[in-house]
N, C-alpha and C positions, 0 to 999 in steps of 0.2 A: 948140702941137703937142699940148696934153695929154699930155704925156710925163711918166711917174713916175721921177724920179731918186732912187736909193737912196743913203743915207749911213749906214745901219745895216744889220745882218743881219736876215733875216727867214724866216719859214716859208712854204712854198708847199706846200699839201696838195692833191694831185689826188683829186677824187672821182668814183667810178664811177656812171654814170648807166645804168639798165637799164629798159627798158620804159615809157619816158616821152618825150613830144615836147618840142621846144623850148620850147613856149608853157606846157607843164604844169611844166617846170623853173623857167621864169621866174616863174610864179604861186607855186610852192613858196618861192622865194626871198624875193618881196615879202611874203609871209604869215609870214615866219619871226619868232618873237617878238623877235630882236634888232634888229628894225626896220630891214631892208635898203631902201634907196632906190636908184634909177637915178642914176648920177652923171655919165656921159656919153652922148651918142648913140651908138647901135652903128655900128660902121665896120669896113672891111676892114683886117687887119693883113697886111703883106707881109715876107718875110725871105728873105735870102739867108744861108746857113750857110756858115761857113769852117772848113776843118780842114786838117790837115797832110797831106803826101803819103802817109803811112802811116796816117792816119784815126785818129791817137792820141786825140782827143775822143771819137770814137764809141766806140772800143773801152774807154777809161776810163769811160763810161757804162754800158755792157752788162755791165762786170766789176765795177760797183759800188765804183770807186776813191772813197774819202771826199772828198779834195781833188781837185776836177777843175775844168775850165772848160768853157764853150762860147762861141763868138763867132759873132756874125751882124751883119748889116746890116739894119736895120729901117726901114720907112716905111709910111704909111698912104695908103688911096685907091685909086688906079689901080695896077694891077700892071704894065703895060708903058707905053712911052713915055719922057717925060722925068721922071726921079725926083729931086724936090725935097726938099732938107732930110733927107736919110738920115742915120741915127745909127748909128754902130757900138758896138755893146753886148759887154761881156765880162760873162757870167754867171758867177760864182765861187761854187762850191758847197763848203761846208765841213761835212760830216757831214749833219745834217738840216737846216741852215740855210743861207741864201745872200745874196749881195749882187750889186751890179751897177755897173760903171763904164762911162761912155759918152764918145763923142767925135763931134762933128759931122764929117761927111764931104762932099765936094765933090759937087754935083749930077753925074748920069750918066744916060745912056740905056740902058733895057733894052729890047732887041729881038733880032732874029735875029742880029744881028752880035755880041751879046755872048757872050763866052767867057772861060776862065780867063785868056787872055794880055791881053784888053782890061781884066778886073778889074785885072791888075797896071798896066797902063798909064794908066788913068783914075782909078780909085780909090786904089790903094796909093800912087802916086806923087803924088797930089795931097793926101795926108795930112800931118798934121804929121810931123817927123823921126821921133820916136821911135815912132809907130805905123806910119809906112812901114816901118821896119826890121822889125817884127814881121809885118806884113802880106805883106811879100815871102817869107814862109816858109810862106803858107799858101794854099790853093786854094779857090775858090768850088765847092762841091759840091752843093748842093741849093736850090732855092726852093720856098717854100710860102707859102700864103695862107690866111686863114679870116676868118670873120665874127666879131666879139667885142662881147658885151654886158657892160656895166660896173655893179656895184653895189657900195655900201659901207654900213656901219651908220652911223647918224646921228653917233655919237660919233668915226667915222672910224678906229676901232681895227681893224676887219674888212673885207676887199674880198673881193668874190666876182667871177669872170669866167666868162662862159658862151661857149665857142668852138664853132662850127658850121661847116659846109661847107669840110671841110679838103680842100685840094688840094696835090699834090706834083708836081715837075718835077726832073729831074736837069740838071745843068749839064754840058755835054760840054766837052772841050778845043778844039772847033770845031764849027760847023754847029749852032747851037742855034735849031731852030725854035719849039721850045716848044709843039708840038702833041701830043705824046704826054704824058699826064698820068695820076697815080693819084689818086683821089678817095674820100674817105670821108665821104660825107655823112649815113651813118646813125650815125656815132658823136658823141655829145655830151661835151665836155670841161669840166667844172666845177672850178675852182682856188679854194680859200679861202687867202688872204695875209694875213699880219699879221706886225707886228714880234715879235722873240723875246722881249720882256718882257710880251707879252700872251699867252704860251703857257699858263700856269696855267688861264686861263678857256676857253681854246680848244676844249677837249674838249666843254664843255656848248654851245658854237656849233655845233661840227660835229655833235654827237651829235643834235642836232634836225633835222638833214637826213635823209631817207631814202636817203641815199646811203653808201657804204662807201669809206674811205680806199683809194687804188689806186696804182700806179705807172705813170706815163706820160710819155713824152719825143716830143715831136712831131719832134724832129731824128731819133732812133732810129728811130720808126715810118717816117718819109720815106726815110731811106737804105734801109731793108729793103723798102719798096715799089717804089722806083724802080731799086734796083741789085742786089739779090738775088733 
């Protein structure tokens, strides 16, 4: 699956890209003195974001709550059809650092019949008991998809991802044709990721990129694009 399971806290620095193409950004990464190399073939990343009926996770993010979480179902490749080997991810934020817990989920079908009720019937009920009890309190609220490139330094201390072709769909309580979508093809999202123990030298690594650190949440952007 080429899935990165985290057993420690790490930083995820979002970098603002202005006036550069995707090809130019990838070239700058490869020319970086820290010696970044491509680690995986690029691929589509798909997510279904989950939230409480009151949208607590969304509001915790926009209000800057230091200890917060984000819950999503992730898979790679095709967006629709039979979804195989999906992963439930809890992204846990504690101030400036975060970690991730994961759980395998049962396969499911994502098509025009998928809605919040089907999520409860096919995914929540098919999960381990402790996960099921939490998922039954959540709704599937947002579907998103992007194309991701992967890079890392040769010593493995620093990783960079480049995300393009961002697309968002809302998930209704019924009747999801998934024809209406919001796209952000102009925006490039670059993330620098590293474990907390490597923070003392991270400023030197990030400072050699012609990008500035910014705040960006794909979940918040998606909610505001398709619901507000």
